[in-house]
Backbone as ProteinMPNN parsed JSONL, in Angstrom:
{"seq_chain_A": "MNSKDLQNLAHYFKSHPNSKECFVTTDGTIFHTVGNATDHARTLKNKDVAPYTREAVAELVAAATPAAEATQTPTAEAKGADAGKGEGNKEETTAKRTTKK", "coords_chain_A": {"N_chain_A": [[165.113, 175.53, 102.152], [166.358, 173.49, 104.657], [169.531, 171.947, 105.575], [169.179, 169.423, 106.748], [166.644, 168.607, 105.81], [167.265, 168.413, 103.112], [169.182, 166.375, 103.189], [167.515, 164.285, 104.019], [165.826, 164.043, 101.784], [167.707, 163.326, 99.819], [168.525, 160.892, 100.889], [166.104, 159.502, 100.701], [165.819, 159.2, 97.875], [168.083, 157.706, 97.366], [167.479, 155.382, 98.745], [165.268, 154.549, 97.356], [165.623, 153.669, 94.446], [164.145, 153.462, 92.065], [162.264, 155.407, 92.134], [161.084, 158.435, 90.834], [160.085, 160.779, 91.734], [158.961, 162.495, 94.703], [156.924, 163.464, 97.503], [156.592, 166.011, 99.861], [155.458, 166.851, 103.05], [154.676, 169.644, 105.211], [155.631, 169.018, 107.71], [157.84, 167.587, 107.21], [157.6, 164.957, 106.43], [158.028, 162.385, 104.056], [156.574, 161.216, 101.079], [155.585, 158.648, 98.728], [153.504, 159.064, 96.956], [151.354, 161.693, 95.772], [148.758, 161.702, 96.682], [148.781, 160.321, 99.169], [150.449, 162.066, 100.562], [148.914, 164.395, 100.537], [146.665, 163.534, 101.979], [147.852, 163.126, 104.504], [148.712, 165.732, 104.979], [146.355, 167.049, 105.516], [146.0, 166.711, 108.194], [147.635, 168.504, 109.344], [148.559, 171.828, 110.446], [149.632, 173.591, 108.506], [148.916, 172.927, 105.309], [150.363, 172.465, 103.005], [151.936, 170.731, 100.288], [154.921, 169.683, 98.952], [156.316, 168.95, 95.849], [159.077, 166.941, 94.751], [161.599, 166.184, 92.439], [163.867, 163.575, 91.43], [165.992, 164.606, 89.927], [165.922, 167.362, 90.573], [166.541, 167.308, 93.309], [169.103, 166.212, 93.19], [170.435, 168.327, 91.938], [170.154, 170.316, 93.903], [171.629, 169.159, 95.98], [174.159, 169.078, 94.798], [174.615, 171.818, 94.508], [174.697, 172.597, 97.159], [176.873, 171.276, 98.208], [179.59, 172.467, 97.764], [179.376, 174.685, 99.49], [179.085, 173.489, 101.964], [181.553, 172.197, 102.256], [183.259, 174.37, 102.481], [182.687, 175.352, 104.977], [183.543, 173.492, 106.763], [185.387, 172.363, 109.617], [188.931, 172.484, 110.215], [190.916, 169.511, 109.838], [192.358, 167.264, 112.294], [194.978, 166.841, 111.565], [195.523, 169.114, 110.023], [195.204, 171.034, 111.989], [197.331, 170.35, 113.628], [199.434, 170.957, 111.921], [199.297, 173.674, 111.928], [200.019, 174.265, 114.482], [202.434, 175.718, 116.556], [203.192, 177.609, 114.764], [203.697, 181.053, 114.349], [201.697, 184.036, 114.92], [202.139, 185.609, 112.701], [202.231, 183.908, 110.513], [199.686, 182.96, 110.23], [197.839, 184.046, 108.379], [198.967, 183.22, 105.953], [198.755, 180.429, 106.229], [195.961, 180.14, 106.31], [195.334, 181.052, 103.74], [196.509, 179.058, 102.187], [194.937, 176.869, 102.917], [192.4, 177.619, 101.966], [192.749, 177.766, 99.235], [193.377, 175.274, 98.442], [192.453, 172.402, 96.663]], "CA_chain_A": [[165.207, 174.177, 102.667], [167.559, 173.342, 105.475], [170.396, 170.84, 105.165], [168.602, 168.166, 107.225], [165.596, 168.252, 104.849], [167.941, 168.009, 101.883], [169.759, 165.054, 103.46], [166.415, 163.326, 104.035], [165.406, 163.833, 100.398], [168.771, 162.57, 99.148], [168.44, 159.53, 101.417], [164.903, 158.896, 100.114], [166.081, 158.778, 96.502], [169.084, 156.636, 97.419], [166.781, 154.194, 99.227], [164.226, 154.191, 96.387], [166.272, 153.963, 93.169], [163.197, 153.513, 90.947], [161.376, 156.55, 92.305], [161.497, 159.639, 90.113], [159.595, 161.942, 92.466], [158.368, 162.27, 96.011], [156.119, 164.587, 97.963], [156.958, 166.292, 101.249], [154.541, 167.705, 103.794], [155.379, 170.694, 105.964], [156.286, 168.461, 108.898], [159.043, 166.902, 106.746], [157.335, 163.567, 106.063], [158.185, 162.162, 102.619], [155.632, 160.227, 100.56], [155.747, 158.205, 97.345], [152.414, 159.576, 96.121], [150.773, 162.975, 96.164], [147.526, 161.43, 97.428], [149.124, 160.031, 100.566], [150.979, 163.302, 101.154], [147.775, 165.305, 100.728], [145.875, 163.003, 103.1], [148.576, 163.429, 105.738], [148.758, 167.189, 105.152], [145.066, 167.488, 106.08], [146.087, 166.649, 109.655], [148.593, 169.523, 109.774], [148.116, 173.223, 110.389], [150.019, 174.031, 107.155], [148.535, 171.794, 104.477], [151.13, 172.457, 101.758], [152.68, 169.541, 99.883], [155.935, 170.089, 97.973], [156.841, 167.849, 95.038], [160.509, 166.977, 94.433], [162.06, 165.158, 91.509], [165.225, 163.087, 91.669], [166.928, 165.547, 89.296], [165.947, 168.612, 91.35], [167.258, 167.045, 94.56], [170.519, 166.059, 92.838], [170.96, 169.678, 91.699], [170.249, 170.996, 95.198], [172.75, 168.561, 96.712], [175.387, 169.547, 94.142], [174.779, 173.241, 94.819], [174.984, 172.749, 98.588], [178.119, 170.607, 98.568], [180.731, 173.376, 97.952], [179.161, 175.529, 100.667], [179.332, 172.664, 103.153], [182.993, 171.962, 102.374], [183.921, 175.611, 102.875], [182.438, 175.641, 106.383], [184.065, 172.418, 107.611], [186.526, 172.725, 110.454], [190.152, 171.788, 109.803], [191.145, 168.19, 110.436], [193.378, 167.258, 113.354], [196.267, 166.975, 110.906], [195.688, 170.524, 109.653], [195.4, 171.774, 113.24], [198.7, 170.062, 114.051], [200.341, 171.669, 111.036], [199.276, 175.078, 112.322], [200.578, 174.412, 115.823], [203.829, 176.136, 116.575], [203.42, 178.737, 113.859], [203.361, 182.323, 114.979], [200.571, 184.784, 114.37], [202.513, 186.166, 111.408], [202.0, 182.904, 109.474], [198.288, 182.554, 110.244], [197.216, 184.45, 107.119], [199.512, 182.349, 104.92], [198.164, 179.111, 106.423], [194.567, 180.247, 105.892], [195.316, 181.163, 102.28], [196.811, 177.721, 101.651], [193.792, 176.011, 103.163], [191.251, 177.99, 101.154], [193.015, 177.582, 97.817], [193.628, 173.853, 98.227], [191.258, 171.726, 96.133]], "C_chain_A": [[166.489, 174.061, 103.487], [168.321, 172.07, 105.079], [169.85, 169.482, 105.611], [167.509, 167.689, 106.27], [166.22, 167.752, 103.549], [168.579, 166.633, 102.042], [168.681, 163.977, 103.444], [165.936, 163.015, 102.618], [166.442, 163.005, 99.637], [168.741, 161.109, 99.599], [167.224, 158.803, 100.827], [165.211, 158.368, 98.711], [167.157, 157.683, 96.443], [168.421, 155.317, 97.824], [165.723, 153.683, 98.255], [164.732, 154.505, 94.977], [165.323, 154.046, 91.968], [162.24, 154.696, 91.02], [161.935, 157.775, 91.595], [161.038, 160.913, 90.806], [159.08, 161.515, 93.83], [157.653, 163.548, 96.417], [156.351, 164.765, 99.455], [155.936, 167.229, 101.874], [155.343, 168.671, 104.657], [156.016, 170.198, 107.253], [157.512, 167.629, 108.52], [158.841, 165.45, 106.356], [157.358, 163.43, 104.54], [157.269, 161.018, 102.193], [155.955, 159.877, 99.116], [154.713, 158.862, 96.435], [151.852, 160.881, 96.676], [149.504, 162.765, 96.985], [147.793, 161.153, 98.892], [149.649, 161.274, 101.265], [149.844, 164.274, 101.456], [146.91, 164.839, 101.894], [146.547, 163.314, 104.431], [148.562, 164.932, 106.019], [147.458, 167.732, 105.741], [145.089, 167.491, 107.603], [146.995, 167.739, 110.222], [147.99, 170.918, 109.688], [148.405, 173.804, 108.997], [149.839, 172.833, 106.231], [149.278, 171.708, 103.142], [151.834, 171.118, 101.555], [153.636, 169.98, 98.781], [156.413, 168.87, 97.185], [158.338, 168.034, 94.784], [160.816, 165.858, 93.456], [163.477, 164.762, 91.878], [166.243, 164.086, 91.135], [167.046, 166.852, 90.094], [166.731, 168.438, 92.647], [168.749, 166.899, 94.28], [171.157, 167.42, 92.592], [171.123, 170.444, 93.004], [171.43, 170.471, 96.014], [174.073, 169.056, 96.126], [175.654, 171.009, 94.471], [175.176, 173.45, 96.277], [176.339, 172.18, 98.977], [179.299, 171.557, 98.705], [180.584, 174.248, 99.197], [179.449, 174.742, 101.938], [180.815, 172.423, 103.348], [183.721, 173.202, 102.871], [183.747, 175.894, 104.36], [182.947, 174.546, 107.31], [185.252, 172.918, 108.414], [187.75, 171.951, 109.993], [190.29, 170.442, 110.502], [192.208, 168.307, 111.514], [194.763, 167.435, 112.751], [196.54, 168.44, 110.543], [195.91, 171.372, 110.905], [196.823, 171.584, 113.74], [199.712, 170.805, 113.21], [200.415, 173.144, 111.403], [199.933, 175.303, 113.685], [202.045, 174.81, 115.719], [204.13, 177.271, 115.608], [202.974, 180.005, 114.565], [202.177, 182.982, 114.31], [200.878, 185.337, 112.991], [202.239, 185.203, 110.258], [200.544, 182.479, 109.363], [197.603, 182.87, 108.912], [197.691, 183.544, 105.984], [198.895, 180.959, 105.015], [196.717, 179.107, 105.968], [194.472, 180.306, 104.379], [195.59, 179.81, 101.642], [195.6, 176.815, 101.777], [192.632, 176.338, 102.242], [191.501, 177.798, 99.679], [193.248, 176.124, 97.455], [192.345, 173.186, 97.724], [191.513, 170.265, 95.973]], "O_chain_A": [[167.561, 174.483, 103.055], [167.807, 171.231, 104.34], [170.044, 168.487, 104.912], [167.445, 166.502, 105.949], [165.749, 166.778, 102.961], [168.521, 165.814, 101.125], [168.898, 162.884, 102.921], [165.671, 161.859, 102.289], [166.087, 162.088, 98.896], [168.91, 160.199, 98.787], [167.31, 157.621, 100.492], [164.898, 157.22, 98.396], [167.127, 156.832, 95.554], [168.769, 154.258, 97.301], [165.325, 152.52, 98.32], [164.317, 155.497, 94.378], [165.674, 154.648, 90.953], [161.493, 154.957, 90.077], [163.112, 158.109, 91.739], [161.534, 162.0, 90.51], [158.802, 160.341, 94.075], [157.768, 164.58, 95.756], [156.314, 163.802, 100.22], [155.591, 168.265, 101.305], [156.556, 168.519, 104.808], [156.856, 170.888, 107.831], [158.153, 167.035, 109.387], [159.8, 164.772, 105.988], [156.783, 164.251, 103.825], [157.195, 159.986, 102.859], [156.518, 160.684, 98.376], [155.006, 159.179, 95.283], [151.874, 161.13, 97.881], [149.204, 163.555, 97.88], [147.108, 161.688, 99.763], [149.333, 161.513, 102.431], [149.823, 164.901, 102.515], [146.47, 165.653, 102.707], [145.88, 163.723, 105.381], [148.418, 165.351, 107.167], [147.467, 168.773, 106.398], [144.296, 168.186, 108.237], [147.112, 167.882, 111.439], [147.033, 171.152, 108.95], [147.538, 174.429, 108.387], [150.544, 171.833, 106.366], [148.87, 170.964, 102.25], [152.264, 170.467, 102.506], [153.216, 170.58, 97.792], [156.858, 167.881, 97.767], [158.808, 169.161, 94.622], [160.356, 164.728, 93.619], [164.195, 165.507, 92.546], [167.237, 164.382, 91.798], [168.144, 167.38, 90.266], [167.496, 169.319, 93.037], [169.574, 167.403, 95.042], [172.299, 167.647, 92.993], [172.118, 171.144, 93.194], [172.142, 171.241, 96.658], [174.993, 169.41, 96.864], [176.802, 171.394, 94.69], [175.914, 174.384, 96.59], [176.896, 172.581, 99.998], [179.991, 171.468, 99.719], [181.571, 174.519, 99.883], [180.006, 175.289, 102.89], [181.298, 172.44, 104.48], [184.701, 173.09, 103.607], [184.565, 176.598, 104.952], [182.8, 174.658, 108.527], [186.018, 173.771, 107.965], [187.613, 170.863, 109.434], [189.828, 170.268, 111.63], [192.877, 169.334, 111.628], [195.623, 168.093, 113.337], [197.649, 168.939, 110.732], [196.705, 172.312, 110.891], [197.453, 172.527, 114.218], [200.743, 171.241, 113.722], [201.447, 173.79, 111.221], [200.353, 176.418, 113.995], [202.789, 174.29, 114.887], [205.224, 177.835, 115.64], [201.982, 180.007, 115.294], [201.713, 182.538, 113.26], [199.965, 185.518, 112.186], [202.033, 185.647, 109.128], [200.205, 181.701, 108.472], [196.864, 182.039, 108.384], [196.889, 183.144, 105.14], [198.548, 180.368, 103.993], [196.284, 178.165, 105.304], [193.601, 179.662, 103.794], [194.956, 179.46, 100.647], [195.272, 176.077, 100.848], [191.943, 175.431, 101.777], [190.541, 177.676, 98.918], [193.309, 175.782, 96.274], [191.274, 173.386, 98.297], [190.628, 169.528, 95.54]]}, "name": "protein", "num_of_chains": 1, "seq": "MNSKDLQNLAHYFKSHPNSKECFVTTDGTIFHTVGNATDHARTLKNKDVAPYTREAVAELVAAATPAAEATQTPTAEAKGADAGKGEGNKEETTAKRTTKK"}
């Protein structure tokens, strides 16, 4: 599952606080009921319907969050802090950034 699909699922559950599950067709459309998802899937080349529970999506979001933070680019403040430092300090700056929590 790509990050956009995961964001859509997380948004669905945030927007529907009483929903415990949803169903997603291969084109990414999210449905409240399996029947509606199945009916829509009949119009698609790939007719698969994937069920997702609130708990499963929360676990996927939690698992994806550390990976997303590790790939973020430094803020302008961090870039400014690195400015003016020579190449010899680059490794030290990187180590500080990666160990900071």
